C-alpha positions in Angstrom: 5.0 44.1 1.6 6.8 45.1 5.8 9.7 44.1 6.9 11.6 44.6 10.2 15.0 43.9 10.8 17.3 43.8 13.9 14.8 47.0 15.1 15.9 48.8 18.3 14.0 51.3 19.9 15.1 53.3 23.2 13.1 56.0 24.9 15.9 57.8 26.4 18.2 55.2 28.0 14.9 52.8 28.3 15.0 50.1 25.8 12.1 48.3 24.5 13.1 46.6 21.3 16.5 45.0 21.5 16.3 43.3 18.1 13.2 42.2 16.5 12.4 40.8 13.3 8.5 40.9 11.8 7.9 39.8 8.3 4.6 40.6 6.4 3.8 39.2 3.3 1.1 41.2 0.8 -2.2 40.1 1.8 -1.8 38.9 5.7 -3.4 40.1 7.8 -1.1 40.0 11.2 -2.6 40.5 15.0 -0.5 41.9 17.8 -1.4 41.0 21.1 -0.2 41.6 24.7 -0.5 43.2 28.0 -0.9 47.5 28.2 2.6 48.6 27.5 4.3 45.6 25.9 5.7 47.9 22.6 2.4 46.9 20.4 1.5 50.9 19.2 5.3 51.7 19.4 6.3 49.3 17.2 3.2 50.0 14.5 4.5 53.7 15.2 8.0 53.0 13.8 6.6 51.3 10.9 4.4 54.3 10.1 7.8 57.5 10.7 5.7 58.3 13.4 8.7 57.0 16.1 12.4 57.1 15.5 14.2 54.2 16.1 17.5 53.8 17.1 19.3 50.2 15.2 17.8 48.2 12.7 15.3 48.6 9.3 12.5 48.8 8.3 11.1 48.5 4.9 7.2 49.6 3.5 6.7 48.2 -0.3 10.5 48.7 -1.4 11.1 51.6 0.7 13.7 51.8 3.3 13.1 53.7 6.9 16.6 53.6 8.5 17.0 54.4 11.9 17.4 58.9 12.4 17.0 61.3 15.0 13.9 62.8 14.4 14.8 66.3 15.9 17.2 66.3 12.6 15.7 63.9 10.4 17.5 64.0 6.9 15.9 65.0 3.4 16.6 61.1 2.1 14.5 60.6 6.0 12.1 62.7 5.2 11.1 61.6 1.5 11.7 58.4 3.0 8.5 58.6 5.7 6.7 60.6 2.9 6.4 57.9 0.6 5.9 54.8 3.0 2.5 57.2 4.5 1.8 57.1 0.9 1.7 53.3 0.8 0.4 52.8 4.7 -2.5 54.1 6.1 -3.0 54.6 9.8 -5.9 54.3 12.8 -5.2 55.4 15.8 -6.6 54.0 18.9 -8.3 58.4 19.1 -10.6 59.1 16.5 -7.6 62.5 15.6 -10.1 64.3 13.1 -10.5 67.5 12.8 -13.1 69.4 14.6 -13.5 72.4 12.6 -13.9 70.0 9.5 -17.0 68.3 8.2 -17.1 65.0 7.5 -16.8 65.6 4.1 -13.5 67.7 4.1 -12.3 65.4 6.9 -11.7 62.8 4.1 -10.7 65.2 0.7 -8.3 66.6 2.9 -5.1 64.6 2.8 -6.5 63.6 -1.3 -6.9 67.3 -2.4 -3.2 68.3 -0.6 -1.0 65.7 -1.2 -2.5 63.8 -4.0 -3.3 67.1 -6.1 -6.9 64.9 -6.5 -9.8 67.9 -7.6 -12.4 68.2 -5.1 -14.6 67.0 -7.3 -12.5 63.5 -7.9 -11.8 63.4 -4.0 -15.3 64.1 -2.9 -16.1 60.9 -5.4 -13.8 59.0 -3.7 -15.1 59.8 -0.2 -18.8 59.0 -0.9 -18.0 55.5 -2.1 -16.0 55.2 1.1 -18.7 56.5 3.3 -20.9 54.5 1.6 -18.9 51.1 1.7 -19.1 52.3 5.9 -22.4 53.4 6.0 -22.0 57.3 6.8 -23.2 58.8 4.1 -25.8 60.4 5.4 -23.3 61.5 8.0 -21.3 63.6 5.6 -21.8 66.8 5.9 -21.9 66.5 10.0 -19.4 67.2 12.6 -17.1 65.0 14.8 -18.6 67.1 17.9 -22.1 65.2 16.2 -21.0 61.7 15.5 -20.7 59.0 17.9 -17.2 57.5 18.9 -17.9 54.3 16.4 -19.4 56.5 14.0 -15.8 59.0 14.0 -13.6 55.8 14.0 -15.4 55.0 10.8 -14.3 58.2 9.4 -11.1 57.5 10.2 -10.8 54.1 8.5 -12.8 55.9 5.5 -10.1 58.7 5.4 -7.2 56.4 5.4 -8.5 54.8 2.7 -9.1 57.6 0.9 -5.6 57.9 0.2 -5.7 54.2 -1.1 -3.1 52.7 0.9 -1.5 49.6 0.0 -1.2 48.1 4.0 -3.9 48.9 7.3 -2.7 49.9 10.5 -4.8 49.4 13.8 -3.7 50.9 16.6 -6.0 49.5 19.1 -8.9 50.9 16.8 -11.5 49.9 19.6 -10.1 50.7 22.5 -12.0 54.3 23.0 -14.9 53.3 21.8 -17.8 52.1 24.7 -19.2 48.4 24.7 -21.4 49.0 21.9 -20.0 50.5 19.9 -17.1 48.3 19.1 -18.9 45.7 17.0 -19.7 48.2 14.2 -15.8 49.5 13.7 -15.0 45.8 13.9 -17.1 44.7 11.2 -15.3 47.8 8.6 -11.9 46.0 9.8 -13.2 42.5 9.2 -14.9 43.4 5.5 -11.1 45.2 4.9 -9.5 42.2 5.5 -12.0 39.6 3.3 -11.1 42.1 0.4 -7.6 41.3 0.7 -5.9 44.0 2.3 -2.3 44.0 4.2 -2.9 44.2 7.9 -1.2 44.9 11.0 -3.6 45.4 14.0 -3.0 45.7 16.8 -5.4 44.6 19.5 -7.0 43.0 22.5 -10.2 42.2 21.0 -9.3 38.6 21.4 -12.4 36.6 19.6 -11.7 39.1 16.7 -8.3 38.4 16.3 -8.5 34.5 16.4 -11.1 35.2 13.7 -8.8 37.4 11.5 -6.0 37.1 11.6 -3.4 35.1 9.3 -1.1 35.1 12.2 -0.5 36.7 15.7 2.8 38.1 17.4 2.2 38.2 21.0 4.3 41.1 22.7 5.1 41.8 26.1 8.5 43.9 27.3 9.1 44.9 24.0 9.4 41.7 22.7 8.1 38.9 20.5 8.2 36.6 22.5 6.1 33.7 19.8 4.0 33.9 17.1 2.3 31.4 14.9 -1.7 30.8 13.5 -4.4 31.5 15.8 -4.6 28.2 16.5 -1.1 27.6 18.0 -1.1 31.0 20.3 -4.6 30.5 21.6 -5.0 26.7 22.2 -1.1 25.1 22.1 0.7 28.7 23.2 4.6 27.3 23.7 5.9 29.9 26.0 4.8 30.6 29.6 4.1 35.2 29.3 1.9 34.3 26.0 -0.1 31.4 28.4 -0.8 34.0 32.0 -1.4 37.1 29.3 -4.1 34.8 27.5 -5.3 33.6 31.3 -5.6 37.0 32.2 -8.0 38.2 29.1 -9.6 35.1 28.3 -12.4 32.6 29.6 -10.5 30.0 31.2 -13.0 27.5 28.9 -11.7 29.4 26.1 -8.3 28.5 27.2 -5.6 25.2 26.2 -5.9 22.5 29.4 -3.0 23.1 32.0 
């Protein structure tokens, strides 16, 4: 479903990725963990065409993204990015809802403009999605009237309204108060259980351990190691993985040593 080969990415003269490879199969759930600033969010943004990269290739559902100059992307580049974004939904740390629009209008904006759905068809789809995230009663509310957790669930519904083949979640709970984290994670878990191909960057270690088929550990722009939750959380092979886990997990949840 998603293939990343030889990805190189720099910010000016400062390199971040120096040749990352990762394959994600259809229906697989992959959690990216690691310290803040390790490259997790940038990696997701490269996959969705939001960040240019200098070398390598990214293939999403058969659509290939090449390295490009963001200032002068060619027609073929723009078309490839458009196709990728039709295949992959993305949910960000910030909710990015249109503040002047109701919940309903936020969700139907892209389906009516991009997919050319009628307002009636898009509304029916939106109502079903709001029911799915337990927010049907908020259909006429504006973002300012919602809690952070509610706004993030609307953002998830908005992404799903495009009927993506895969979902990217970039630290979806990092902007939420602790009591709101669970309601968002439960929505993501339901998607996972339905078989949605999912790539999530997260600091929620318990959630990653529970839902992921595979854990990928980032540090300083590198994939330090990857494996099943059991392998990573109970038997990490790399010192950098162990050091990170020691910082974020309770000591009694760590492997000996």
